[in-house]
Residue, then its C-alpha position, 0 to 999 in steps of 0.5 A: m503623260i499625266s492623265s485625268a480621272i474622276t470618281v464614282s461610288l456605287v456604294p450606298e453605305a459610303r454616302g457622304g464620302p469623297f466621290v464626285y459621282w454617285d449611284d449611276l455608272a452610265a451617267a458618270f461615264a457620260h458626264a466624264a466623257k462630256l467634260g473631257f476626262d481620260a478615265i473613271e475611278i470606280f468604287p463598287p460594292s463588290a466585284k460580283e455587283l459590278p458586271l464586267s460587261v457593263v463596265r466594258e460597254q461604257m468604256e467603249k461607248h464613251s472612249l474612256k478608260v478605267a483608272a482604278i477600282g477601289t476595294g473600300a466597300g469591303w470595309v465600309k459595307h462588310k467590315l472586312h480588313l487585312t489586319h483583323a485579329d480573326e483569321a477568318v475575317r482576314s481570309k474573307a478580306r483577301e477573297f473580297i480583294h481578289g475579286i476586285i483585282n480580277l475585275a480591275g485587271f479585265c478592265g486594264a486597271p489596278a485595284i486600290l487598297g485603302s481602308m481595308q488595310g485595317r489597323w492595329e488595336g486591342a490584342v493585335s500589336r503593330d508588329q503583328a499587324l504589319a506582318w499580316l499586311a506584308e503577307a497580304l500585300k505579297e499575295l495580292s500583288a502576285r494576283a495583280a501581276a498575273q493580271k499584268q497590273v500593279f497593286l496600289y497601296e494608299p497611306l491614310n491620315r492618322y485619323e483613319c489609320n495607324l499603320f502608315n500615314r507618311a508616304e516615305d514610311a510606306a515606301a520603305f516598308l514596300r522596299e523592305h519586303g521586296l514588294t516591287n509590284v505594289k505601288l503607292l497611291c498618294d492622296l494629296f488630302h491625306m498628305n496635306i495632314e501628314e507631310a511637311d512638304i508634299a512636293r519633296t515627298l513625291r520626289a522622294v517616293a518617285g520610284e514607288l509612286g503609282h497613282v495620285h488622288f487629286a484633292d485640295t486641303n479641304r477634300r474639295a476639288i483642286g482650287f477650292g481649298h488652299l493647297d499651293f499646287a504649283p510645287v506639287a505639279a512641278a514635282l510630278k512633272d520633274i519625276g516623270y510621273a505618267g499615271y493618273v491624277s484622280a479626283e477623289v473629292l467631295p461633290l461640293p457644291d455639287s457633282d457637276t461643279a466639282a467635276k468642272q473645277t477638277i478638269e479646269s485645274f487639270r488643264k491648267w497644271f498639266p496642259r497638253 
C-alpha cells in the first residue's frame, strides 16, 4: 500500500526551501494527523538537536509514523559533504549522517542523502568523487542495515548536483557497487527536469525505488503545476510500490493550503 507523508523543516538556515511545515514539530504532527496523513518526514538541524523522546511522544500522541529523516542540514547549516577535497570534512560529513541514521532507525525510518552527496569540482575529478561516494554509501548503508533500515539516495537536478541527475544512472551505480541496501529517492520535481518520461523511468528503477517525493513541476503541491500525474500513478501501482509519497514542496500559497492540496491529490490518485 502506498502511504502519504508531509514534510517539516526545523532548520532556520533552510528558510525558503521546499518544506510544507516549519519550525514547530508538534504543530506539524497535529496538522498532519488532522488532515489524515500517514507520516511526517523531518528535516532536523542535527540528530542531537532532535530528541528521540520528543519525536516518539508526537508519534504516539497522533498515531503517525516518521517516513524519513533528511540529512540536508549537514550541507545547508554546516557545509559538510561526502565528496569534499578535504578528508577531515568528508569524515565530519559521515559522522553527521551516522547520527541521523541512528535517530531515524530508532523512529523506524530511513535517512536520506541528498545535498550532502556533494559534487565534483576543482581538484576533485568526477571519478574521484564517485569513488568517495561509493565508499561512503557502503559505510552508511551498513549503518542503516544495523538499524534494520535502508539508506535513501536522491539524484538531484543538474542545477543542484553534478554527480547523478537521472535515476537510471544512479540505479546502475548502485548495482555496479553492490549497494543493495541503498534505495533511490525519486523526487518528481527533479525528475521533471531530467527525465524524458517519468513513468517509464520509475518502471525502469522499480527494483531500486525506496521513496518518492510527491511534487509538481513548479515544486508546489501535486495539482498546482502542470505534471500529468496519471501515468506516474499508474507506474507506481503497476510496479507494486509500497512506500511513501512525501510532499517535499513549497508552502504556497501557504502551508495549510499546500497540505490540503497534497492530501486531496493523494486520495484522488491512491484511493483506499
